[in-house]
Every structure is written in structure tokens, then in C-alpha cells.
MMTF fields as JSON, N, C-alpha, C and O atoms, coordinates in Angstrom:
{
  "mmtfVersion": "1.0.0",
  "mmtfProducer": "UNKNOWN",
  "numBonds": 299,
  "numAtoms": 300,
  "numGroups": 75,
  "numChains": 1,
  "numModels": 1,
  "chainsPerModel": [1],
  "groupsPerChain": [75],
  "chainIdList": ["A"],
  "bondAtomList": [4, 2, 8, 6, 12, 10, 16, 14, 20, 18, 24, 22, 28, 26, 32, 30, 36, 34, 40, 38, 44, 42, 48, 46, 52, 50, 56, 54, 60, 58, 64, 62, 68, 66, 72, 70, 76, 74, 80, 78, 84, 82, 88, 86, 92, 90, 96, 94, 100, 98, 104, 102, 108, 106, 112, 110, 116, 114, 120, 118, 124, 122, 128, 126, 132, 130, 136, 134, 140, 138, 144, 142, 148, 146, 152, 150, 156, 154, 160, 158, 164, 162, 168, 166, 172, 170, 176, 174, 180, 178, 184, 182, 188, 186, 192, 190, 196, 194, 200, 198, 204, 202, 208, 206, 212, 210, 216, 214, 220, 218, 224, 222, 228, 226, 232, 230, 236, 234, 240, 238, 244, 242, 248, 246, 252, 250, 256, 254, 260, 258, 264, 262, 268, 266, 272, 270, 276, 274, 280, 278, 284, 282, 288, 286, 292, 290, 296, 294],
  "bondOrderList": [1, 1, 1, 1, 1, 1, 1, 1, 1, 1, 1, 1, 1, 1, 1, 1, 1, 1, 1, 1, 1, 1, 1, 1, 1, 1, 1, 1, 1, 1, 1, 1, 1, 1, 1, 1, 1, 1, 1, 1, 1, 1, 1, 1, 1, 1, 1, 1, 1, 1, 1, 1, 1, 1, 1, 1, 1, 1, 1, 1, 1, 1, 1, 1, 1, 1, 1, 1, 1, 1, 1, 1, 1, 1],
  "groupList": [{"groupName": "MET", "atomNameList": ["N", "CA", "C", "O"], "elementList": ["N", "C", "C", "O"], "formalChargeList": [0, 0, 0, 0], "bondAtomList": [1, 0, 2, 1, 3, 2], "bondOrderList": [1, 1, 2], "singleLetterCode": "M", "chemCompType": "L-PEPTIDE LINKING"}, {"groupName": "ILE", "atomNameList": ["N", "CA", "C", "O"], "elementList": ["N", "C", "C", "O"], "formalChargeList": [0, 0, 0, 0], "bondAtomList": [1, 0, 2, 1, 3, 2], "bondOrderList": [1, 1, 2], "singleLetterCode": "I", "chemCompType": "L-PEPTIDE LINKING"}, {"groupName": "VAL", "atomNameList": ["N", "CA", "C", "O"], "elementList": ["N", "C", "C", "O"], "formalChargeList": [0, 0, 0, 0], "bondAtomList": [1, 0, 2, 1, 3, 2], "bondOrderList": [1, 1, 2], "singleLetterCode": "V", "chemCompType": "L-PEPTIDE LINKING"}, {"groupName": "SER", "atomNameList": ["N", "CA", "C", "O"], "elementList": ["N", "C", "C", "O"], "formalChargeList": [0, 0, 0, 0], "bondAtomList": [1, 0, 2, 1, 3, 2], "bondOrderList": [1, 1, 2], "singleLetterCode": "S", "chemCompType": "L-PEPTIDE LINKING"}, {"groupName": "LEU", "atomNameList": ["N", "CA", "C", "O"], "elementList": ["N", "C", "C", "O"], "formalChargeList": [0, 0, 0, 0], "bondAtomList": [1, 0, 2, 1, 3, 2], "bondOrderList": [1, 1, 2], "singleLetterCode": "L", "chemCompType": "L-PEPTIDE LINKING"}, {"groupName": "ALA", "atomNameList": ["N", "CA", "C", "O"], "elementList": ["N", "C", "C", "O"], "formalChargeList": [0, 0, 0, 0], "bondAtomList": [1, 0, 2, 1, 3, 2], "bondOrderList": [1, 1, 2], "singleLetterCode": "A", "chemCompType": "L-PEPTIDE LINKING"}, {"groupName": "PRO", "atomNameList": ["N", "CA", "C", "O"], "elementList": ["N", "C", "C", "O"], "formalChargeList": [0, 0, 0, 0], "bondAtomList": [1, 0, 2, 1, 3, 2], "bondOrderList": [1, 1, 2], "singleLetterCode": "P", "chemCompType": "L-PEPTIDE LINKING"}, {"groupName": "PHE", "atomNameList": ["N", "CA", "C", "O"], "elementList": ["N", "C", "C", "O"], "formalChargeList": [0, 0, 0, 0], "bondAtomList": [1, 0, 2, 1, 3, 2], "bondOrderList": [1, 1, 2], "singleLetterCode": "F", "chemCompType": "L-PEPTIDE LINKING"}, {"groupName": "TRP", "atomNameList": ["N", "CA", "C", "O"], "elementList": ["N", "C", "C", "O"], "formalChargeList": [0, 0, 0, 0], "bondAtomList": [1, 0, 2, 1, 3, 2], "bondOrderList": [1, 1, 2], "singleLetterCode": "W", "chemCompType": "L-PEPTIDE LINKING"}, {"groupName": "THR", "atomNameList": ["N", "CA", "C", "O"], "elementList": ["N", "C", "C", "O"], "formalChargeList": [0, 0, 0, 0], "bondAtomList": [1, 0, 2, 1, 3, 2], "bondOrderList": [1, 1, 2], "singleLetterCode": "T", "chemCompType": "L-PEPTIDE LINKING"}, {"groupName": "GLY", "atomNameList": ["N", "CA", "C", "O"], "elementList": ["N", "C", "C", "O"], "formalChargeList": [0, 0, 0, 0], "bondAtomList": [1, 0, 2, 1, 3, 2], "bondOrderList": [1, 1, 2], "singleLetterCode": "G", "chemCompType": "PEPTIDE LINKING"}, {"groupName": "ASN", "atomNameList": ["N", "CA", "C", "O"], "elementList": ["N", "C", "C", "O"], "formalChargeList": [0, 0, 0, 0], "bondAtomList": [1, 0, 2, 1, 3, 2], "bondOrderList": [1, 1, 2], "singleLetterCode": "N", "chemCompType": "L-PEPTIDE LINKING"}, {"groupName": "TYR", "atomNameList": ["N", "CA", "C", "O"], "elementList": ["N", "C", "C", "O"], "formalChargeList": [0, 0, 0, 0], "bondAtomList": [1, 0, 2, 1, 3, 2], "bondOrderList": [1, 1, 2], "singleLetterCode": "Y", "chemCompType": "L-PEPTIDE LINKING"}, {"groupName": "HIS", "atomNameList": ["N", "CA", "C", "O"], "elementList": ["N", "C", "C", "O"], "formalChargeList": [0, 0, 0, 0], "bondAtomList": [1, 0, 2, 1, 3, 2], "bondOrderList": [1, 1, 2], "singleLetterCode": "H", "chemCompType": "L-PEPTIDE LINKING"}, {"groupName": "CYS", "atomNameList": ["N", "CA", "C", "O"], "elementList": ["N", "C", "C", "O"], "formalChargeList": [0, 0, 0, 0], "bondAtomList": [1, 0, 2, 1, 3, 2], "bondOrderList": [1, 1, 2], "singleLetterCode": "C", "chemCompType": "L-PEPTIDE LINKING"}, {"groupName": "ASP", "atomNameList": ["N", "CA", "C", "O"], "elementList": ["N", "C", "C", "O"], "formalChargeList": [0, 0, 0, 0], "bondAtomList": [1, 0, 2, 1, 3, 2], "bondOrderList": [1, 1, 2], "singleLetterCode": "D", "chemCompType": "L-PEPTIDE LINKING"}, {"groupName": "LYS", "atomNameList": ["N", "CA", "C", "O"], "elementList": ["N", "C", "C", "O"], "formalChargeList": [0, 0, 0, 0], "bondAtomList": [1, 0, 2, 1, 3, 2], "bondOrderList": [1, 1, 2], "singleLetterCode": "K", "chemCompType": "L-PEPTIDE LINKING"}, {"groupName": "ARG", "atomNameList": ["N", "CA", "C", "O"], "elementList": ["N", "C", "C", "O"], "formalChargeList": [0, 0, 0, 0], "bondAtomList": [1, 0, 2, 1, 3, 2], "bondOrderList": [1, 1, 2], "singleLetterCode": "R", "chemCompType": "L-PEPTIDE LINKING"}, {"groupName": "GLU", "atomNameList": ["N", "CA", "C", "O"], "elementList": ["N", "C", "C", "O"], "formalChargeList": [0, 0, 0, 0], "bondAtomList": [1, 0, 2, 1, 3, 2], "bondOrderList": [1, 1, 2], "singleLetterCode": "E", "chemCompType": "L-PEPTIDE LINKING"}],
  "groupTypeList": [0, 1, 2, 1, 3, 4, 5, 6, 7, 1, 1, 8, 3, 4, 9, 4, 9, 1, 4, 7, 10, 0, 11, 4, 4, 3, 7, 6, 5, 12, 2, 10, 1, 5, 3, 4, 13, 5, 9, 10, 14, 1, 10, 15, 7, 12, 12, 5, 12, 4, 4, 10, 1, 16, 12, 5, 17, 16, 16, 1, 4, 5, 18, 15, 9, 5, 2, 10, 4, 1, 1, 12, 3, 16, 11],
  "groupIdList": [1, 2, 3, 4, 5, 6, 7, 8, 9, 10, 11, 12, 13, 14, 15, 16, 17, 18, 19, 20, 21, 22, 23, 24, 25, 26, 27, 28, 29, 30, 31, 32, 33, 34, 35, 36, 37, 38, 39, 40, 41, 42, 43, 44, 45, 46, 47, 48, 49, 50, 51, 52, 53, 54, 55, 56, 57, 58, 59, 60, 61, 62, 63, 64, 65, 66, 67, 68, 69, 70, 71, 72, 73, 74, 75],
  "secStructList": [7, 2, 2, 2, 2, 2, 2, 2, 2, 2, 2, 2, 2, 2, 2, 2, 2, 2, 2, 2, 2, 6, 6, 1, 1, 7, 2, 2, 2, 2, 2, 2, 2, 2, 2, 2, 2, 2, 2, 2, 6, 2, 2, 2, 2, 2, 2, 2, 2, 0, 0, 0, 0, 0, 6, 6, 6, 1, 3, 3, 3, 3, 3, 3, 7, 1, 1, 7, 3, 3, 3, 3, 3, 3, 7],
  "xCoordList": [0.827, 0.0, 0.873, 0.506, 2.03, 2.93, 3.446, 3.528, 3.794, 4.289, 3.22, 3.512, 1.979, 0.882, 0.666, 0.369, 0.81, 0.617, 1.692, 1.4, 2.927, 4.034, 4.381, 5.156, 3.817, 4.148, 3.864, 4.726, 2.712, 2.486, 3.512, 3.972, 3.867, 4.862, 6.206, 6.841, 6.638, 7.944, 7.954, 8.901, 6.918, 6.887, 6.864, 7.63, 5.992, 5.919, 7.147, 7.559, 7.732, 8.954, 10.099, 10.863, 10.221, 11.257, 11.007, 11.948, 9.759, 9.426, 9.79, 10.387, 9.437, 9.778, 11.286, 11.796, 11.999, 13.456, 14.099, 15.049, 13.596, 14.128, 13.859, 14.737, 12.646, 12.333, 13.226, 13.664, 13.497, 14.408, 15.82, 16.505, 16.259, 17.599, 17.787, 18.901, 16.689, 16.739, 16.525, 16.383, 16.504, 16.295, 14.941, 14.81, 13.94, 12.595, 11.776, 10.707, 12.283, 11.684, 12.748, 13.882, 12.378, 13.305, 13.312, 12.428, 14.303, 14.389, 13.167, 12.616, 12.717, 11.512, 10.276, 9.467, 10.121, 8.981, 9.096, 8.106, 10.3, 10.526, 10.177, 9.461, 10.679, 10.409, 8.919, 8.353, 8.29, 6.864, 5.994, 5.119, 6.228, 5.417, 5.683, 4.748, 6.943, 7.283, 6.674, 6.22, 6.661, 6.068, 4.56, 4.014, 3.896, 2.452, 2.144, 1.187, 2.957, 2.751, 2.954, 2.164, 3.995, 4.279, 3.157, 2.796, 2.608, 1.505, 0.257, -0.542, 0.085, -1.049, -0.908, -1.895, 0.31, 0.58, 0.579, 0.968, 0.158, 0.179, -0.619, -0.181, -1.764, -2.569, -1.851, -1.938, -1.14, -0.367, 0.753, 1.021, 1.406, 2.463, 1.888, 2.517, 0.694, 0.05, -0.276, -0.062, -0.792, -1.06, 0.222, 0.237, 1.297, 2.572, 3.063, 3.609, 2.872, 3.234, 2.421, 2.973, 1.118, 0.266, 0.681, 0.825, 0.867, 1.176, 2.617, 2.88, 3.539, 4.95, 5.501, 6.499, 4.867, 5.413, 4.41, 4.703, 3.234, 2.282, 1.778, 1.697, 1.442, 0.906, 1.906, 1.504, 3.182, 4.197, 4.292, 4.543, 4.101, 4.264, 2.946, 2.928, 1.862, 0.558, 0.144, 0.607, -0.718, -1.3, -2.525, -3.512, -2.448, -3.537, -3.96, -3.237, -5.135, -5.639, -5.998, -6.577, -5.66, -5.966, -6.901, -6.682, -7.945, -8.898, -8.908, -9.174, -8.616, -8.622, -10.033, -10.553, -10.65, -12.003, -11.974, -10.925, -13.116, -13.197, -12.939, -12.533, -13.168, -13.006, -11.828, -11.587, -11.083, -9.933, -9.478, -9.775, -8.772, -8.203, -8.812, -8.872, -9.264, -9.788, -8.776, -8.408, -8.324, -7.348, -8.014, -8.551, -7.968, -8.527, -7.368, -6.397, -7.463, -6.432, -6.883, -7.98, -6.013, -6.303, -5.654, -4.467, -6.394, -5.856, -5.29, -4.792],
  "yCoordList": [-1.196, 0.0, 1.262, 2.275, 1.191, 2.353, 2.625, 3.78, 1.572, 1.735, 2.354, 3.23, 1.902, 2.46, 3.934, 4.734, 4.295, 5.685, 6.611, 7.742, 6.137, 7.002, 6.927, 7.748, 5.952, 5.777, 7.014, 7.381, 7.671, 8.861, 9.966, 10.614, 10.175, 11.204, 10.864, 11.724, 9.626, 9.224, 9.277, 9.795, 8.751, 8.723, 10.129, 10.436, 10.978, 12.338, 13.172, 14.012, 12.954, 13.679, 13.279, 14.133, 11.991, 11.54, 12.078, 12.471, 12.098, 12.635, 14.112, 14.54, 14.883, 16.31, 16.523, 17.419, 15.709, 15.833, 15.492, 16.156, 14.478, 14.12, 15.243, 15.607, 15.792, 16.912, 18.112, 18.788, 18.38, 19.474, 19.163, 20.041, 17.923, 17.527, 17.594, 17.799, 17.419, 17.506, 18.942, 19.176, 19.888, 21.307, 21.581, 22.524, 20.765, 21.012, 21.841, 22.347, 21.972, 22.827, 23.771, 23.366, 25.024, 25.96, 25.696, 25.013, 26.235, 26.018, 26.558, 25.852, 27.798, 28.278, 27.414, 27.185, 26.938, 26.08, 24.751, 24.236, 24.201, 22.931, 23.059, 22.219, 24.103, 24.304, 24.544, 24.009, 25.331, 25.623, 24.393, 24.129, 23.637, 22.446, 21.386, 20.744, 21.194, 20.202, 20.585, 19.714, 21.868, 22.315, 22.085, 21.606, 22.425, 22.179, 20.685, 20.269, 19.895, 18.446, 17.89, 17.066, 18.331, 17.845, 18.233, 17.448, 19.431, 19.823, 19.001, 18.75, 18.583, 17.729, 16.315, 15.589, 15.929, 14.581, 14.528, 13.51, 15.585, 15.625, 14.471, 13.861, 14.172, 13.059, 11.728, 10.874, 11.55, 10.322, 10.215, 9.133, 11.338, 11.332, 10.985, 10.275, 11.489, 11.201, 9.711, 9.111, 9.113, 7.671, 6.886, 5.923, 7.287, 6.592, 6.735, 5.789, 7.915, 8.117, 7.195, 6.533, 7.153, 6.306, 4.836, 4.16, 4.359, 2.947, 2.603, 1.52, 3.502, 3.196, 3.541, 2.961, 4.482, 4.921, 4.717, 4.027, 5.313, 5.288, 3.877, 3.494, 3.109, 1.769, 0.676, -0.461, 0.989, 0.037, -1.202, -2.295, -1.06, -2.189, -2.881, -3.808, -2.447, -3.042, -3.919, -3.733, -4.86, -5.671, -4.929, -4.764, -4.484, -3.705, -4.281, -5.049, -3.889, -4.124, -2.759, -1.926, -2.53, -1.253, -1.495, -2.392, -0.679, -0.768, 0.548, 1.603, 0.48, 1.667, 1.853, 0.982, 2.981, 3.268, 4.444, 5.048, 4.765, 5.872, 7.219, 8.17, 7.31, 8.599, 8.637, 9.672, 7.56, 7.583, 6.195, 5.209, 6.136, 4.902, 4.586, 5.446, 3.345, 2.901, 1.923, 0.944, 2.192, 1.339, 0.636, 1.272, -0.679, -1.499, -2.046, -2.559, -1.939, -2.428, -3.736, -3.841, -4.741, -6.03, -6.079, -5.778, -6.445, -6.504, -7.858, -8.1],
  "zCoordList": [0.0, 0.0, 0.0, -0.594, 0.672, 0.677, -0.726, -1.146, -1.453, -2.824, -3.705, -4.518, -3.548, -4.334, -3.992, -4.878, -2.734, -2.314, -2.871, -3.261, -2.907, -3.315, -4.8, -5.293, -5.523, -6.939, -7.801, -8.6, -7.685, -8.529, -8.283, -9.223, -7.021, -6.718, -7.355, -7.966, -7.215, -7.738, -9.261, -9.854, -9.895, -11.361, -11.949, -12.862, -11.429, -11.97, -11.635, -12.435, -10.473, -10.124, -11.041, -11.491, -11.319, -12.255, -13.659, -14.349, -14.081, -15.402, -15.501, -16.488, -14.493, -14.498, -14.476, -15.15, -13.709, -13.634, -14.975, -15.391, -15.648, -16.97, -17.966, -18.748, -17.937, -18.834, -18.558, -19.489, -17.297, -16.945, -17.42, -17.945, -17.243, -17.675, -19.179, -19.661, -19.931, -21.388, -21.88, -23.081, -20.961, -21.255, -21.913, -22.694, -21.6, -22.092, -21.098, -21.437, -19.882, -18.855, -18.326, -18.071, -18.165, -17.527, -16.024, -15.506, -15.328, -13.891, -13.151, -12.306, -13.439, -12.734, -13.021, -12.122, -14.252, -14.582, -13.846, -13.326, -13.804, -13.103, -11.624, -11.079, -10.978, -9.55, -9.313, -8.361, -10.157, -9.993, -10.163, -9.337, -11.229, -11.485, -10.424, -9.945, -10.052, -9.026, -7.677, -6.935, -7.356, -6.095, -6.073, -5.08, -7.166, -7.243, -7.17, -6.516, -7.841, -7.81, -6.4, -5.94, -5.719, -4.359, -3.394, -2.518, -3.548, -2.667, -2.955, -2.053, -4.192, -4.531, -3.982, -3.866, -3.648, -3.127, -1.599, -1.026, -0.937, 0.529, 1.134, 2.11, 0.573, 1.074, 0.934, 1.816, -0.173, -0.36, 0.67, 1.19, 0.962, 1.979, 3.35, 4.134, 3.63, 4.912, 5.029, 6.083, 3.956, 3.978, 4.196, 4.963, 3.529, 3.709, 5.147, 5.714, 5.739, 7.152, 8.05, 8.928, 7.831, 8.667, 8.576, 9.595, 7.371, 7.177, 7.545, 8.067, 7.28, 7.488, 8.853, 9.281, 9.551, 10.841, 11.972, 12.949, 11.842, 12.95, 13.26, 14.427, 12.237, 12.441, 12.073, 11.825, 12.033, 11.574, 12.457, 11.95, 13.739, 14.654, 14.999, 15.81, 14.402, 14.674, 13.495, 12.37, 13.771, 12.708, 12.198, 12.915, 10.945, 10.371, 9.031, 8.396, 8.632, 7.291, 6.724, 7.422, 5.471, 4.834, 3.657, 2.844, 3.582, 2.487, 1.732, 2.307, 0.444, -0.403, -0.945, -1.643, -0.628, -1.096, -2.057, -2.279, -2.621, -3.566, -2.899, -3.567, -1.606, -0.907, 0.032, 0.652, 0.168, 1.066, 1.462, 0.788, 2.536, 3.033, 4.39, 5.269, 4.556, 5.832, 6.417, 5.769, 7.652, 8.299, 9.467, 10.374, 9.426, 10.492, 11.316, 10.76, 12.629, 13.521, 14.131, 14.679, 14.025, 14.625, 15.994, 16.122, 17.003, 18.371, 18.656, 19.755]
}
């Protein structure tokens, strides 16, 4: 689930970096687009935090729904 949460950020960041490296994006455009993209991924970062840090030592089940992520904790 962590990989699924972070995949869009990694793929688009690599794509933007490659475009910048090929001189298809100027530095201000690269920084602007990357910043907007990173702010759009805040929810994905939060899910990765929840799954990777907050609930790392607990037995959980995660359900991906149309409106968000439901985390069930097994006692």
C-alpha cells in the first residue's frame, strides 16, 4: 500500500526531472510544477506516514475506497 501511495509522486517527479535535464523545462517552470505536484501529493504522503510509521508495529488491514483509506487495527 505504501508503494501504491508514493508511486504517482515518484513517477511524476522523475518525469519532471528528466524533462528538466533535457532542457525542455526551464528552472523556474521545473520548480513551480514540481512544487504544485508535491503539494497535490500531501494526502499520499500522509497515507505513507500512517502505514509506514504510525501503524508500523501493529497488525492492520488497509482498504482503499473511492473517498480515502480505511485502516482497520487487529488486536
